[in-house]
PDBQT receptor file of N, H, CA, C and O in Angstrom, charges set to zero:
ATOM      1  N   MET A   1     -27.326  43.010  37.468  1.00  0.00    +0.000 N 
ATOM      2  CA  MET A   1     -27.324  42.865  36.040  1.00  0.00    +0.000 C 
ATOM      3  C   MET A   1     -25.925  42.520  35.527  1.00  0.00    +0.000 C 
ATOM      4  O   MET A   1     -25.768  41.671  34.650  1.00  0.00    +0.000 OA
ATOM      5  N   ARG A   2     -24.933  43.176  36.073  1.00  0.00    +0.000 N 
ATOM      6  H   ARG A   2     -25.061  43.866  36.785  1.00  0.00    +0.000 HD
ATOM      7  CA  ARG A   2     -23.558  42.919  35.656  1.00  0.00    +0.000 C 
ATOM      8  C   ARG A   2     -23.149  41.486  36.001  1.00  0.00    +0.000 C 
ATOM      9  O   ARG A   2     -22.441  40.826  35.240  1.00  0.00    +0.000 OA
ATOM     10  N   ARG A   3     -23.608  41.025  37.157  1.00  0.00    +0.000 N 
ATOM     11  H   ARG A   3     -24.183  41.561  37.775  1.00  0.00    +0.000 HD
ATOM     12  CA  ARG A   3     -23.271  39.662  37.574  1.00  0.00    +0.000 C 
ATOM     13  C   ARG A   3     -23.896  38.637  36.617  1.00  0.00    +0.000 C 
ATOM     14  O   ARG A   3     -23.248  37.648  36.274  1.00  0.00    +0.000 OA
ATOM     15  N   LEU A   4     -25.136  38.856  36.185  1.00  0.00    +0.000 N 
ATOM     16  H   LEU A   4     -25.662  39.660  36.464  1.00  0.00    +0.000 HD
ATOM     17  CA  LEU A   4     -25.804  37.971  35.245  1.00  0.00    +0.000 C 
ATOM     18  C   LEU A   4     -25.041  37.920  33.925  1.00  0.00    +0.000 C 
ATOM     19  O   LEU A   4     -24.848  36.847  33.352  1.00  0.00    +0.000 OA
ATOM     20  N   TYR A   5     -24.613  39.073  33.452  1.00  0.00    +0.000 N 
ATOM     21  H   TYR A   5     -24.770  39.945  33.917  1.00  0.00    +0.000 HD
ATOM     22  CA  TYR A   5     -23.834  39.147  32.223  1.00  0.00    +0.000 C 
ATOM     23  C   TYR A   5     -22.531  38.355  32.375  1.00  0.00    +0.000 C 
ATOM     24  O   TYR A   5     -22.157  37.606  31.472  1.00  0.00    +0.000 OA
ATOM     25  N   LEU A   6     -21.855  38.508  33.479  1.00  0.00    +0.000 N 
ATOM     26  H   LEU A   6     -22.158  39.116  34.212  1.00  0.00    +0.000 HD
ATOM     27  CA  LEU A   6     -20.602  37.801  33.723  1.00  0.00    +0.000 C 
ATOM     28  C   LEU A   6     -20.832  36.291  33.768  1.00  0.00    +0.000 C 
ATOM     29  O   LEU A   6     -20.034  35.531  33.221  1.00  0.00    +0.000 OA
ATOM     30  N   VAL A   7     -21.903  35.851  34.408  1.00  0.00    +0.000 N 
ATOM     31  H   VAL A   7     -22.552  36.469  34.853  1.00  0.00    +0.000 HD
ATOM     32  CA  VAL A   7     -22.227  34.424  34.473  1.00  0.00    +0.000 C 
ATOM     33  C   VAL A   7     -22.517  33.877  33.078  1.00  0.00    +0.000 C 
ATOM     34  O   VAL A   7     -22.042  32.794  32.734  1.00  0.00    +0.000 OA
ATOM     35  N   LEU A   8     -23.281  34.599  32.277  1.00  0.00    +0.000 N 
ATOM     36  H   LEU A   8     -23.666  35.478  32.556  1.00  0.00    +0.000 HD
ATOM     37  CA  LEU A   8     -23.603  34.148  30.924  1.00  0.00    +0.000 C 
ATOM     38  C   LEU A   8     -22.357  34.057  30.046  1.00  0.00    +0.000 C 
ATOM     39  O   LEU A   8     -22.182  33.085  29.312  1.00  0.00    +0.000 OA
ATOM     40  N   VAL A   9     -21.508  35.050  30.120  1.00  0.00    +0.000 N 
ATOM     41  H   VAL A   9     -21.650  35.840  30.717  1.00  0.00    +0.000 HD
ATOM     42  CA  VAL A   9     -20.271  35.037  29.335  1.00  0.00    +0.000 C 
ATOM     43  C   VAL A   9     -19.385  33.876  29.771  1.00  0.00    +0.000 C 
ATOM     44  O   VAL A   9     -18.794  33.198  28.930  1.00  0.00    +0.000 OA
ATOM     45  N   THR A  10     -19.290  33.645  31.049  1.00  0.00    +0.000 N 
ATOM     46  H   THR A  10     -19.770  34.196  31.732  1.00  0.00    +0.000 HD
ATOM     47  CA  THR A  10     -18.482  32.544  31.569  1.00  0.00    +0.000 C 
ATOM     48  C   THR A  10     -19.034  31.196  31.114  1.00  0.00    +0.000 C 
ATOM     49  O   THR A  10     -18.267  30.302  30.757  1.00  0.00    +0.000 OA
ATOM     50  N   MET A  11     -20.350  31.044  31.123  1.00  0.00    +0.000 N 
ATOM     51  H   MET A  11     -20.973  31.770  31.413  1.00  0.00    +0.000 HD
ATOM     52  CA  MET A  11     -20.963  29.784  30.695  1.00  0.00    +0.000 C 
ATOM     53  C   MET A  11     -20.743  29.546  29.209  1.00  0.00    +0.000 C 
ATOM     54  O   MET A  11     -20.444  28.424  28.801  1.00  0.00    +0.000 OA
ATOM     55  N   VAL A  12     -20.885  30.570  28.405  1.00  0.00    +0.000 N 
ATOM     56  H   VAL A  12     -21.128  31.482  28.736  1.00  0.00    +0.000 HD
ATOM     57  CA  VAL A  12     -20.652  30.432  26.963  1.00  0.00    +0.000 C 
ATOM     58  C   VAL A  12     -19.196  30.046  26.713  1.00  0.00    +0.000 C 
ATOM     59  O   VAL A  12     -18.918  29.169  25.895  1.00  0.00    +0.000 OA
ATOM     60  N   PHE A  13     -18.286  30.684  27.398  1.00  0.00    +0.000 N 
ATOM     61  H   PHE A  13     -18.512  31.396  28.063  1.00  0.00    +0.000 HD
ATOM     62  CA  PHE A  13     -16.863  30.362  27.251  1.00  0.00    +0.000 C 
ATOM     63  C   PHE A  13     -16.584  28.923  27.664  1.00  0.00    +0.000 C 
ATOM     64  O   PHE A  13     -15.860  28.211  26.969  1.00  0.00    +0.000 OA
ATOM     65  N   ALA A  14     -17.148  28.489  28.787  1.00  0.00    +0.000 N 
ATOM     66  H   ALA A  14     -17.736  29.068  29.352  1.00  0.00    +0.000 HD
ATOM     67  CA  ALA A  14     -16.930  27.124  29.279  1.00  0.00    +0.000 C 
ATOM     68  C   ALA A  14     -17.505  26.099  28.307  1.00  0.00    +0.000 C 
ATOM     69  O   ALA A  14     -16.857  25.090  28.025  1.00  0.00    +0.000 OA
ATOM     70  N   LEU A  15     -18.692  26.336  27.797  1.00  0.00    +0.000 N 
ATOM     71  H   LEU A  15     -19.218  27.155  28.026  1.00  0.00    +0.000 HD
ATOM     72  CA  LEU A  15     -19.301  25.392  26.847  1.00  0.00    +0.000 C 
ATOM     73  C   LEU A  15     -18.511  25.323  25.546  1.00  0.00    +0.000 C 
ATOM     74  O   LEU A  15     -18.340  24.241  24.984  1.00  0.00    +0.000 OA
ATOM     75  N   THR A  16     -18.036  26.443  25.072  1.00  0.00    +0.000 N 
ATOM     76  H   THR A  16     -18.175  27.321  25.530  1.00  0.00    +0.000 HD
ATOM     77  CA  THR A  16     -17.220  26.462  23.857  1.00  0.00    +0.000 C 
ATOM     78  C   THR A  16     -15.922  25.695  24.073  1.00  0.00    +0.000 C 
ATOM     79  O   THR A  16     -15.491  24.937  23.204  1.00  0.00    +0.000 OA
ATOM     80  N   THR A  17     -15.309  25.888  25.213  1.00  0.00    +0.000 N 
ATOM     81  H   THR A  17     -15.658  26.503  25.920  1.00  0.00    +0.000 HD
ATOM     82  CA  THR A  17     -14.066  25.195  25.527  1.00  0.00    +0.000 C 
ATOM     83  C   THR A  17     -14.292  23.690  25.611  1.00  0.00    +0.000 C 
ATOM     84  O   THR A  17     -13.499  22.914  25.078  1.00  0.00    +0.000 OA
ATOM     85  N   LEU A  18     -15.361  23.275  26.272  1.00  0.00    +0.000 N 
ATOM     86  H   LEU A  18     -16.005  23.905  26.705  1.00  0.00    +0.000 HD
ATOM     87  CA  LEU A  18     -15.648  21.852  26.390  1.00  0.00    +0.000 C 
ATOM     88  C   LEU A  18     -15.952  21.226  25.034  1.00  0.00    +0.000 C 
ATOM     89  O   LEU A  18     -15.531  20.098  24.774  1.00  0.00    +0.000 OA
ATOM     90  N   ALA A  19     -16.660  21.917  24.180  1.00  0.00    +0.000 N 
ATOM     91  H   ALA A  19     -17.002  22.833  24.391  1.00  0.00    +0.000 HD
ATOM     92  CA  ALA A  19     -16.953  21.406  22.840  1.00  0.00    +0.000 C 
ATOM     93  C   ALA A  19     -15.667  21.266  22.038  1.00  0.00    +0.000 C 
ATOM     94  O   ALA A  19     -15.501  20.300  21.294  1.00  0.00    +0.000 OA
ATOM     95  N   SER A  20     -14.771  22.211  22.183  1.00  0.00    +0.000 N 
ATOM     96  H   SER A  20     -14.906  22.996  22.787  1.00  0.00    +0.000 HD
ATOM     97  CA  SER A  20     -13.493  22.141  21.475  1.00  0.00    +0.000 C 
ATOM     98  C   SER A  20     -12.664  20.957  21.965  1.00  0.00    +0.000 C 
ATOM     99  O   SER A  20     -12.019  20.276  21.168  1.00  0.00    +0.000 OA
ATOM    100  N   CYS A  21     -12.682  20.717  23.246  1.00  0.00    +0.000 N 
ATOM    101  H   CYS A  21     -13.206  21.270  23.894  1.00  0.00    +0.000 HD
ATOM    102  CA  CYS A  21     -11.937  19.584  23.797  1.00  0.00    +0.000 C 
ATOM    103  C   CYS A  21     -12.483  18.264  23.258  1.00  0.00    +0.000 C 
ATOM    104  O   CYS A  21     -11.715  17.359  22.933  1.00  0.00    +0.000 OA
ATOM    105  N   ALA A  22     -13.782  18.155  23.166  1.00  0.00    +0.000 N 
ATOM    106  H   ALA A  22     -14.406  18.890  23.431  1.00  0.00    +0.000 HD
ATOM    107  CA  ALA A  22     -14.390  16.927  22.657  1.00  0.00    +0.000 C 
ATOM    108  C   ALA A  22     -13.961  16.686  21.220  1.00  0.00    +0.000 C 
ATOM    109  O   ALA A  22     -13.648  15.554  20.852  1.00  0.00    +0.000 OA
ATOM    110  N   ASN A  23     -13.943  17.729  20.405  1.00  0.00    +0.000 N 
ATOM    111  H   ASN A  23     -14.197  18.649  20.704  1.00  0.00    +0.000 HD
ATOM    112  CA  ASN A  23     -13.510  17.577  19.022  1.00  0.00    +0.000 C 
ATOM    113  C   ASN A  23     -12.041  17.188  18.937  1.00  0.00    +0.000 C 
ATOM    114  O   ASN A  23     -11.658  16.372  18.100  1.00  0.00    +0.000 OA
ATOM    115  N   THR A  24     -11.227  17.769  19.798  1.00  0.00    +0.000 N 
ATOM    116  H   THR A  24     -11.538  18.432  20.479  1.00  0.00    +0.000 HD
ATOM    117  CA  THR A  24      -9.802  17.456  19.796  1.00  0.00    +0.000 C 
ATOM    118  C   THR A  24      -9.569  16.011  20.216  1.00  0.00    +0.000 C 
ATOM    119  O   THR A  24      -8.740  15.323  19.620  1.00  0.00    +0.000 OA
ATOM    120  N   ILE A  25     -10.275  15.549  21.214  1.00  0.00    +0.000 N 
ATOM    121  H   ILE A  25     -10.949  16.108  21.698  1.00  0.00    +0.000 HD
ATOM    122  CA  ILE A  25     -10.111  14.172  21.674  1.00  0.00    +0.000 C 
ATOM    123  C   ILE A  25     -10.522  13.197  20.582  1.00  0.00    +0.000 C 
ATOM    124  O   ILE A  25      -9.852  12.185  20.372  1.00  0.00    +0.000 OA
ATOM    125  N   ARG A  26     -11.617  13.487  19.884  1.00  0.00    +0.000 N 
ATOM    126  H   ARG A  26     -12.161  14.309  20.055  1.00  0.00    +0.000 HD
ATOM    127  CA  ARG A  26     -12.038  12.630  18.761  1.00  0.00    +0.000 C 
ATOM    128  C   ARG A  26     -10.982  12.630  17.674  1.00  0.00    +0.000 C 
ATOM    129  O   ARG A  26     -10.696  11.587  17.087  1.00  0.00    +0.000 OA
ATOM    130  N   GLY A  27     -10.401  13.783  17.401  1.00  0.00    +0.000 N 
ATOM    131  H   GLY A  27     -10.634  14.630  17.878  1.00  0.00    +0.000 HD
ATOM    132  CA  GLY A  27      -9.363  13.891  16.375  1.00  0.00    +0.000 C 
ATOM    133  C   GLY A  27      -8.124  13.096  16.742  1.00  0.00    +0.000 C 
ATOM    134  O   GLY A  27      -7.532  12.434  15.890  1.00  0.00    +0.000 OA
ATOM    135  N   VAL A  28      -7.733  13.157  18.000  1.00  0.00    +0.000 N 
ATOM    136  H   VAL A  28      -8.214  13.695  18.693  1.00  0.00    +0.000 HD
ATOM    137  CA  VAL A  28      -6.577  12.388  18.463  1.00  0.00    +0.000 C 
ATOM    138  C   VAL A  28      -6.867  10.897  18.338  1.00  0.00    +0.000 C 
ATOM    139  O   VAL A  28      -5.993  10.125  17.944  1.00  0.00    +0.000 OA
ATOM    140  N   GLY A  29      -8.082  10.492  18.670  1.00  0.00    +0.000 N 
ATOM    141  H   GLY A  29      -8.792  11.119  18.990  1.00  0.00    +0.000 HD
ATOM    142  CA  GLY A  29      -8.457   9.082  18.530  1.00  0.00    +0.000 C 
ATOM    143  C   GLY A  29      -8.392   8.632  17.086  1.00  0.00    +0.000 C 
ATOM    144  O   GLY A  29      -7.907   7.538  16.797  1.00  0.00    +0.000 OA
ATOM    145  N   ALA A  30      -8.875   9.461  16.174  1.00  0.00    +0.000 N 
ATOM    146  H   ALA A  30      -9.269  10.350  16.408  1.00  0.00    +0.000 HD
ATOM    147  CA  ALA A  30      -8.829   9.115  14.747  1.00  0.00    +0.000 C 
ATOM    148  C   ALA A  30      -7.393   9.062  14.250  1.00  0.00    +0.000 C 
ATOM    149  O   ALA A  30      -7.040   8.165  13.485  1.00  0.00    +0.000 OA
ATOM    150  N   ASP A  31      -6.558  10.010  14.673  1.00  0.00    +0.000 N 
ATOM    151  H   ASP A  31      -6.845  10.738  15.295  1.00  0.00    +0.000 HD
ATOM    152  CA  ASP A  31      -5.155  10.006  14.271  1.00  0.00    +0.000 C 
ATOM    153  C   ASP A  31      -4.440   8.764  14.785  1.00  0.00    +0.000 C 
ATOM    154  O   ASP A  31      -3.634   8.167  14.071  1.00  0.00    +0.000 OA
ATOM    155  N   THR A  32      -4.733   8.377  16.014  1.00  0.00    +0.000 N 
ATOM    156  H   THR A  32      -5.388   8.861  16.593  1.00  0.00    +0.000 HD
ATOM    157  CA  THR A  32      -4.114   7.181  16.589  1.00  0.00    +0.000 C 
ATOM    158  C   THR A  32      -4.542   5.937  15.820  1.00  0.00    +0.000 C 
ATOM    159  O   THR A  32      -3.718   5.069  15.533  1.00  0.00    +0.000 OA
ATOM    160  N   ALA A  33      -5.820   5.849  15.489  1.00  0.00    +0.000 N 
ATOM    161  H   ALA A  33      -6.489   6.554  15.722  1.00  0.00    +0.000 HD
ATOM    162  CA  ALA A  33      -6.306   4.701  14.720  1.00  0.00    +0.000 C 
ATOM    163  C   ALA A  33      -5.646   4.649  13.352  1.00  0.00    +0.000 C 
ATOM    164  O   ALA A  33      -5.280   3.571  12.885  1.00  0.00    +0.000 OA
ATOM    165  N   ASN A  34      -5.487   5.795  12.705  1.00  0.00    +0.000 N 
ATOM    166  H   ASN A  34      -5.784   6.671  13.085  1.00  0.00    +0.000 HD
ATOM    167  CA  ASN A  34      -4.824   5.831  11.401  1.00  0.00    +0.000 C 
ATOM    168  C   ASN A  34      -3.362   5.413  11.510  1.00  0.00    +0.000 C 
ATOM    169  O   ASN A  34      -2.843   4.728  10.628  1.00  0.00    +0.000 OA
ATOM    170  N   THR A  35      -2.706   5.817  12.573  1.00  0.00    +0.000 N 
ATOM    171  H   THR A  35      -3.127   6.373  13.289  1.00  0.00    +0.000 HD
ATOM    172  CA  THR A  35      -1.305   5.433  12.785  1.00  0.00    +0.000 C 
ATOM    173  C   THR A  35      -1.183   3.933  12.980  1.00  0.00    +0.000 C 
ATOM    174  O   THR A  35      -0.285   3.303  12.423  1.00  0.00    +0.000 OA
ATOM    175  N   VAL A  36      -2.072   3.363  13.761  1.00  0.00    +0.000 N 
ATOM    176  H   VAL A  36      -2.802   3.875  14.214  1.00  0.00    +0.000 HD
ATOM    177  CA  VAL A  36      -2.060   1.910  13.989  1.00  0.00    +0.000 C 
ATOM    178  C   VAL A  36      -2.295   1.175  12.675  1.00  0.00    +0.000 C 
ATOM    179  O   VAL A  36      -1.599   0.206  12.372  1.00  0.00    +0.000 OA
ATOM    180  N   ASN A  37      -3.264   1.627  11.898  1.00  0.00    +0.000 N 
ATOM    181  H   ASN A  37      -3.829   2.414  12.144  1.00  0.00    +0.000 HD
ATOM    182  CA  ASN A  37      -3.545   0.983  10.609  1.00  0.00    +0.000 C 
ATOM    183  C   ASN A  37      -2.355   1.084   9.668  1.00  0.00    +0.000 C 
ATOM    184  O   ASN A  37      -2.028   0.114   8.984  1.00  0.00    +0.000 OA
ATOM    185  N   ALA A  38      -1.708   2.229   9.621  1.00  0.00    +0.000 N 
ATOM    186  H   ALA A  38      -1.973   3.017  10.177  1.00  0.00    +0.000 HD
ATOM    187  CA  ALA A  38      -0.548   2.401   8.749  1.00  0.00    +0.000 C 
ATOM    188  C   ALA A  38       0.599   1.506   9.188  1.00  0.00    +0.000 C 
ATOM    189  O   ALA A  38       1.288   0.930   8.346  1.00  0.00    +0.000 OA
ATOM    190  N   THR A  39       0.815   1.379  10.488  1.00  0.00    +0.000 N 
ATOM    191  H   THR A  39       0.255   1.847  11.172  1.00  0.00    +0.000 HD
ATOM    192  CA  THR A  39       1.879   0.519  11.002  1.00  0.00    +0.000 C 
ATOM    193  C   THR A  39       1.593  -0.942  10.676  1.00  0.00    +0.000 C 
ATOM    194  O   THR A  39       2.500  -1.675  10.283  1.00  0.00    +0.000 OA
ATOM    195  N   GLN A  40       0.362  -1.368  10.831  1.00  0.00    +0.000 N 
ATOM    196  H   GLN A  40      -0.375  -0.773  11.150  1.00  0.00    +0.000 HD
ATOM    197  CA  GLN A  40      -0.002  -2.746  10.503  1.00  0.00    +0.000 C 
ATOM    198  C   GLN A  40       0.154  -3.011   9.008  1.00  0.00    +0.000 C 
ATOM    199  O   GLN A  40       0.631  -4.077   8.617  1.00  0.00    +0.000 OA
ATOM    200  N   SER A  41      -0.234  -2.073   8.186  1.00  0.00    +0.000 N 
ATOM    201  H   SER A  41      -0.621  -1.208   8.504  1.00  0.00    +0.000 HD
ATOM    202  CA  SER A  41      -0.091  -2.237   6.738  1.00  0.00    +0.000 C 
ATOM    203  C   SER A  41       1.377  -2.333   6.352  1.00  0.00    +0.000 C 
ATOM    204  O   SER A  41       1.745  -3.158   5.517  1.00  0.00    +0.000 OA
ATOM    205  N   ALA A  42       2.210  -1.508   6.944  1.00  0.00    +0.000 N 
ATOM    206  H   ALA A  42       1.912  -0.838   7.623  1.00  0.00    +0.000 HD
ATOM    207  CA  ALA A  42       3.645  -1.562   6.652  1.00  0.00    +0.000 C 
ATOM    208  C   ALA A  42       4.230  -2.896   7.091  1.00  0.00    +0.000 C 
ATOM    209  O   ALA A  42       5.050  -3.478   6.380  1.00  0.00    +0.000 OA
ATOM    210  N   GLY A  43       3.818  -3.384   8.250  1.00  0.00    +0.000 N 
ATOM    211  H   GLY A  43       3.152  -2.911   8.828  1.00  0.00    +0.000 HD
ATOM    212  CA  GLY A  43       4.294  -4.692   8.721  1.00  0.00    +0.000 C 
ATOM    213  C   GLY A  43       3.857  -5.804   7.789  1.00  0.00    +0.000 C 
ATOM    214  O   GLY A  43       4.634  -6.715   7.502  1.00  0.00    +0.000 OA
ATOM    215  N   ASN A  44       2.626  -5.741   7.313  1.00  0.00    +0.000 N 
ATOM    216  H   ASN A  44       1.994  -5.001   7.546  1.00  0.00    +0.000 HD
ATOM    217  CA  ASN A  44       2.143  -6.760   6.377  1.00  0.00    +0.000 C 
ATOM    218  C   ASN A  44       2.918  -6.717   5.063  1.00  0.00    +0.000 C 
ATOM    219  O   ASN A  44       3.200  -7.767   4.486  1.00  0.00    +0.000 OA
ATOM    220  N   ARG A  45       3.263  -5.537   4.584  1.00  0.00    +0.000 N 
ATOM    221  H   ARG A  45       3.034  -4.684   5.053  1.00  0.00    +0.000 HD
ATOM    222  CA  ARG A  45       4.042  -5.423   3.347  1.00  0.00    +0.000 C 
ATOM    223  C   ARG A  45       5.437  -6.008   3.534  1.00  0.00    +0.000 C 
ATOM    224  O   ARG A  45       5.965  -6.664   2.636  1.00  0.00    +0.000 OA
ATOM    225  N   VAL A  46       6.031  -5.773   4.695  1.00  0.00    +0.000 N 
ATOM    226  H   VAL A  46       5.602  -5.240   5.425  1.00  0.00    +0.000 HD
ATOM    227  CA  VAL A  46       7.358  -6.328   4.978  1.00  0.00    +0.000 C 
ATOM    228  C   VAL A  46       7.293  -7.854   4.996  1.00  0.00    +0.000 C 
ATOM    229  O   VAL A  46       8.161  -8.523   4.435  1.00  0.00    +0.000 OA
ATOM    230  N   VAL A  47       6.279  -8.395   5.633  1.00  0.00    +0.000 N 
ATOM    231  H   VAL A  47       5.574  -7.852   6.089  1.00  0.00    +0.000 HD
ATOM    232  CA  VAL A  47       6.125  -9.850   5.726  1.00  0.00    +0.000 C 
ATOM    233  C   VAL A  47       5.927 -10.434   4.325  1.00  0.00    +0.000 C 
ATOM    234  O   VAL A  47       6.538 -11.449   3.991  1.00  0.00    +0.000 OA
ATOM    235  N   ARG A  48       5.091  -9.816   3.511  1.00  0.00    +0.000 N 
ATOM    236  H   ARG A  48       4.594  -8.992   3.782  1.00  0.00    +0.000 HD
ATOM    237  CA  ARG A  48       4.827 -10.310   2.146  1.00  0.00    +0.000 C 
ATOM    238  C   ARG A  48       6.094 -10.257   1.300  1.00  0.00    +0.000 C 
ATOM    239  O   ARG A  48       6.353 -11.177   0.524  1.00  0.00    +0.000 OA
ATOM    240  N   SER A  49       6.883  -9.201   1.435  1.00  0.00    +0.000 N 
ATOM    241  H   SER A  49       6.673  -8.453   2.065  1.00  0.00    +0.000 HD
ATOM    242  CA  SER A  49       8.097  -9.079   0.621  1.00  0.00    +0.000 C 
ATOM    243  C   SER A  49       9.185 -10.042   1.090  1.00  0.00    +0.000 C 
ATOM    244  O   SER A  49      10.057 -10.413   0.304  1.00  0.00    +0.000 OA
ATOM    245  N   ALA A  50       9.147 -10.450   2.352  1.00  0.00    +0.000 N 
ATOM    246  H   ALA A  50       8.439 -10.149   2.991  1.00  0.00    +0.000 HD
ATOM    247  CA  ALA A  50      10.150 -11.381   2.878  1.00  0.00    +0.000 C 
ATOM    248  C   ALA A  50       9.856 -12.810   2.415  1.00  0.00    +0.000 C 
ATOM    249  O   ALA A  50      10.762 -13.642   2.401  1.00  0.00    +0.000 OA
ATOM    250  N   ASN A  51       8.629 -13.110   2.042  1.00  0.00    +0.000 N 
ATOM    251  H   ASN A  51       7.892 -12.433   2.054  1.00  0.00    +0.000 HD
ATOM    252  CA  ASN A  51       8.274 -14.464   1.621  1.00  0.00    +0.000 C 
ATOM    253  C   ASN A  51       8.540 -14.668   0.187  1.00  0.00    +0.000 C 
ATOM    254  O   ASN A  51       8.298 -15.756  -0.337  1.00  0.00    +0.000 OA
TER     255      ASN A  51
């Protein structure tokens, strides 16, 4: 019985950790995309002001 409890707790912990990692990876991807967009917008503003 104790072993079953330990296995269940371990599985819940592992699934929670994996779900958290997936959310973090998505967040990093969104942050990277926002950074790229901001850099491109700044470059476009510089080009427009130079003309």
